[in-house]
Backbone as CSV, one residue per row, in Angstrom:
resi,resn,N_x,N_y,N_z,CA_x,CA_y,CA_z,C_x,C_y,C_z
1,MET,-3.160,-32.217,-5.364,-2.094,-31.751,-5.781,-0.988,-31.334,-4.318
2,ASN,-0.022,-31.231,-4.165,1.049,-31.330,-3.372,1.156,-29.903,-3.470
3,LEU,2.192,-29.601,-2.786,2.870,-28.133,-2.160,3.619,-27.656,-3.034
4,ILE,4.277,-28.634,-3.939,5.312,-28.017,-5.352,4.409,-27.362,-6.350
5,GLN,3.366,-28.535,-6.831,2.423,-27.875,-7.670,1.489,-26.675,-7.315
6,VAL,1.311,-26.739,-6.303,0.601,-25.483,-5.919,1.132,-24.171,-5.953
7,SER,2.735,-24.251,-5.249,3.255,-23.393,-5.462,3.921,-22.872,-6.895
8,LYS,4.127,-23.423,-7.532,4.173,-23.395,-9.291,3.076,-23.033,-9.652
9,SER,2.204,-22.989,-9.367,0.904,-22.817,-9.724,0.578,-21.262,-9.566
10,VAL,0.817,-20.861,-8.341,0.522,-19.684,-8.029,1.676,-18.717,-8.171
11,ALA,2.796,-19.129,-8.320,3.716,-18.547,-9.128,3.386,-17.993,-10.445
12,LEU,3.002,-18.862,-11.401,2.637,-18.517,-12.481,1.644,-17.527,-12.773
13,ILE,0.317,-18.055,-11.745,-0.696,-17.206,-11.707,-0.528,-15.759,-11.224
14,SER,0.404,-15.499,-10.561,0.718,-14.019,-10.390,1.118,-13.523,-11.069
15,PHE,2.187,-14.088,-11.556,2.908,-13.789,-13.171,1.883,-13.024,-13.955
16,ILE,1.167,-14.069,-14.347,0.157,-14.011,-15.388,-0.916,-12.635,-14.890
17,ILE,-1.553,-12.437,-13.832,-2.131,-11.414,-13.712,-1.365,-10.535,-13.154
18,GLY,-0.323,-10.166,-12.918,0.917,-8.920,-12.490,0.846,-8.598,-14.330
19,THR,1.031,-9.512,-14.888,1.560,-8.583,-16.665,-0.203,-8.172,-16.897
20,ILE,-0.936,-8.547,-16.807,-2.401,-8.259,-17.339,-2.550,-7.211,-16.645
21,LEU,-2.554,-6.683,-15.712,-2.407,-5.614,-14.993,-1.523,-4.391,-15.495
22,PHE,-0.544,-4.601,-15.544,0.590,-3.825,-16.357,0.247,-3.661,-17.323
23,SER,0.075,-4.460,-18.295,-0.691,-4.141,-19.784,-1.866,-3.192,-19.908
24,LEU,-2.780,-3.236,-19.001,-3.821,-2.698,-18.674,-3.602,-1.138,-18.420
25,PHE,-2.265,-1.278,-17.556,-1.764,0.538,-17.054,-1.311,1.117,-18.319
26,LEU,-0.521,0.604,-19.107,-0.102,1.076,-20.091,-1.345,1.160,-21.661
27,TYR,-1.786,0.378,-21.549,-3.082,0.376,-22.908,-3.785,1.560,-22.280
28,LEU,-4.362,1.808,-21.053,-5.238,2.910,-20.691,-4.610,4.223,-20.591
29,GLY,-3.264,4.295,-20.455,-2.789,5.384,-20.614,-2.800,6.078,-18.867
30,GLU,-1.903,5.855,-17.819,-1.772,6.695,-16.866,-3.299,6.379,-15.941
31,SER,-4.059,5.536,-16.020,-5.524,5.387,-15.400,-4.976,4.907,-13.906
32,GLN,-5.812,5.465,-12.902,-5.793,5.241,-11.651,-6.461,4.180,-11.285
33,ILE,-6.963,3.500,-12.159,-7.986,1.948,-11.766,-6.853,0.874,-11.653
34,PRO,-6.168,0.705,-12.858,-5.207,-0.322,-13.019,-4.259,-0.411,-11.568
35,ILE,-3.906,1.043,-11.369,-2.585,1.203,-10.302,-3.369,0.716,-8.485
36,MET,-4.732,0.993,-8.519,-5.337,0.775,-7.393,-5.492,-0.696,-6.897
37,ILE,-5.887,-1.214,-8.330,-6.162,-2.702,-8.418,-4.889,-3.558,-8.134
38,GLY,-3.741,-2.459,-8.704,-2.526,-3.788,-8.642,-1.868,-3.248,-7.515
39,VAL,-1.978,-2.415,-6.976,-1.420,-2.247,-5.216,-1.646,-3.187,-4.469
40,LYS,-3.443,-3.355,-4.549,-4.022,-4.502,-3.882,-3.829,-6.045,-4.023
41,PHE,-3.520,-6.288,-5.355,-2.987,-7.311,-5.870,-1.537,-7.870,-5.355
42,VAL,-0.997,-6.812,-5.583,0.907,-7.053,-4.987,0.674,-6.897,-3.577
43,ILE,0.180,-6.360,-2.918,0.112,-7.029,-1.561,-0.287,-8.567,-1.001
44,ALA,-1.727,-8.699,-1.952,-2.037,-10.298,-1.566,-0.963,-11.205,-2.188
45,ALA,-0.307,-10.776,-3.103,0.729,-11.886,-3.984,1.797,-11.833,-3.133
46,ILE,2.334,-10.580,-2.410,3.299,-11.141,-1.699,3.119,-12.002,-0.510
47,ALA,1.759,-11.716,0.102,1.482,-12.538,1.174,1.640,-13.928,1.191
48,ILE,1.164,-14.187,-0.120,0.458,-15.401,-0.277,1.799,-16.385,-0.739
49,ASN,2.839,-15.661,-1.825,4.001,-16.041,-2.327,4.972,-16.063,-1.092
50,ALA,4.802,-15.291,-0.048,6.262,-15.604,1.064,5.458,-16.857,1.462
51,ILE,4.453,-17.094,2.117,3.908,-18.168,2.874,4.571,-19.498,1.745
52,LEU,4.149,-19.509,1.091,4.406,-20.866,-0.029,6.174,-20.842,-0.080
53,PHE,6.331,-19.730,-0.379,8.315,-19.926,-0.132,8.652,-20.590,0.773
54,LEU,8.427,-19.908,1.911,8.919,-20.525,3.313,8.222,-21.834,3.870
55,ALA,7.204,-22.304,3.377,6.705,-23.600,3.418,7.626,-24.481,2.887
56,ASN,8.031,-24.111,1.500,9.034,-25.004,0.907,10.245,-25.087,1.389
57,LEU,10.867,-23.948,2.021,12.160,-23.607,2.555,12.130,-24.341,3.544
58,LEU,11.077,-24.635,4.552,11.012,-25.322,5.808,10.861,-26.946,5.578
59,LEU,10.188,-27.356,4.049,9.885,-28.713,4.080,11.126,-29.151,3.298
60,SER,12.056,-28.307,2.534,13.296,-28.547,1.753,14.306,-28.955,3.137
61,ALA,14.157,-28.572,4.248,14.908,-28.641,5.331,14.509,-30.250,6.071
62,ILE,13.309,-30.263,6.100,12.828,-31.626,6.939,12.801,-32.597,5.872
63,TYR,12.652,-32.557,4.654,12.375,-33.824,3.573,13.812,-33.584,2.418
64,VAL,14.750,-34.451,3.086,16.215,-34.194,2.368,15.959,-34.851,0.985
65,GLU,15.400,-35.959,0.980,15.122,-36.555,-0.540,14.537,-35.634,-1.353
66,ASN,13.620,-34.739,-1.152,13.048,-34.072,-2.056,13.674,-32.824,-2.061
67,ARG,14.853,-32.424,-1.194,15.399,-30.992,-0.843,15.470,-30.119,-2.600
68,MET,16.031,-30.781,-3.309,16.227,-29.570,-4.635,15.019,-29.588,-5.340
69,ASP,13.870,-30.548,-5.405,12.769,-29.942,-6.022,12.056,-28.962,-5.008
70,TYR,12.220,-28.938,-3.696,11.766,-27.379,-2.604,12.501,-26.048,-2.843
71,ILE,13.585,-26.479,-3.562,14.497,-25.521,-3.458,14.005,-24.712,-4.736
72,LYS,13.903,-25.428,-5.583,13.665,-24.856,-7.443,12.761,-24.373,-7.143
73,THR,11.276,-24.711,-6.540,10.389,-24.246,-6.305,10.415,-23.009,-5.891
74,CYS,11.250,-22.935,-4.750,11.531,-21.558,-4.172,12.182,-20.365,-5.522
75,GLY,12.874,-20.745,-6.142,13.702,-20.035,-7.014,12.657,-19.776,-8.014
76,ILE,11.531,-20.727,-8.543,10.649,-20.034,-9.483,9.872,-19.358,-8.710
77,ILE,9.239,-19.320,-7.320,8.548,-18.195,-6.703,9.535,-16.729,-6.754
78,LEU,10.841,-16.894,-6.616,11.674,-15.741,-6.818,11.691,-14.997,-8.235
79,LEU,11.491,-15.804,-8.915,11.775,-15.048,-10.140,10.856,-13.859,-10.638
80,ASN,9.621,-14.114,-10.111,8.549,-13.005,-9.974,8.967,-11.403,-9.174
81,ILE,10.137,-11.686,-8.351,10.474,-10.443,-7.776,11.264,-9.529,-8.784
82,PRO,12.379,-9.756,-9.899,13.015,-8.883,-10.885,11.686,-8.371,-11.676
83,ILE,10.844,-9.299,-11.786,9.798,-8.901,-12.996,8.754,-7.661,-12.372
84,ALA,8.772,-7.790,-11.123,7.918,-6.882,-10.532,8.648,-5.526,-10.565
85,ILE,9.559,-5.833,-9.977,10.426,-4.508,-9.874,10.562,-3.806,-11.457
86,PHE,10.835,-4.555,-12.228,10.660,-3.932,-14.056,9.488,-3.218,-13.980
87,TYR,8.230,-3.559,-13.808,7.281,-3.302,-13.827,7.120,-1.936,-13.061
88,LEU,7.286,-2.127,-11.995,7.040,-0.915,-10.797,8.141,0.391,-11.213
89,TYR,9.696,-0.215,-12.247,10.513,0.989,-12.454,9.695,1.392,-13.918
90,VAL,8.741,0.799,-14.255,8.257,1.219,-15.846,6.965,2.665,-15.506
91,ILE,6.470,1.676,-14.618,5.116,2.706,-13.967,5.918,4.020,-13.519
92,LEU,6.634,3.893,-12.516,7.241,4.947,-11.957,7.799,5.663,-12.859
93,SER,8.356,5.563,-14.006,8.803,6.491,-15.140,8.141,7.116,-15.803
94,ILE,6.769,6.565,-15.866,5.753,6.853,-16.668,4.796,8.064,-15.430
95,GLU,4.547,7.714,-14.563,4.267,8.539,-13.620,4.862,9.896,-13.157
96,PHE,6.104,9.626,-13.146,7.248,10.573,-12.561,8.053,10.747,-13.729
97,PRO,8.000,11.384,-14.784,9.240,11.498,-15.600,10.312,12.147,-15.316
98,PRO,11.683,11.698,-15.397,12.902,12.627,-14.960,12.914,13.680,-15.455
99,LYS,13.089,14.346,-15.410,13.219,15.949,-15.400,14.685,16.205,-15.808
100,GLY,14.929,17.205,-16.989,16.288,17.467,-17.033,16.532,18.052,-18.554
């Protein structure tokens, strides 16, 4: 397996695990267990995805003939960011509802 395949697989796995943890939070109703697991998962996912992102970015500068493949893979990795922000927004809205 090359770096591009590994990066795409890790991005997909990160999305799937994050979505499962988010769904558990919604299903269990404000339970602290999914939040604690989720925070640890997010920290690990950020570290792993950042390393893979930087590696793909570096290789896109070195291997010009495969530059677009590396850049597309960086984009796939970055797609998890708005999804994670949405999940965080929903969780914070549930945990700390707006007063008004």
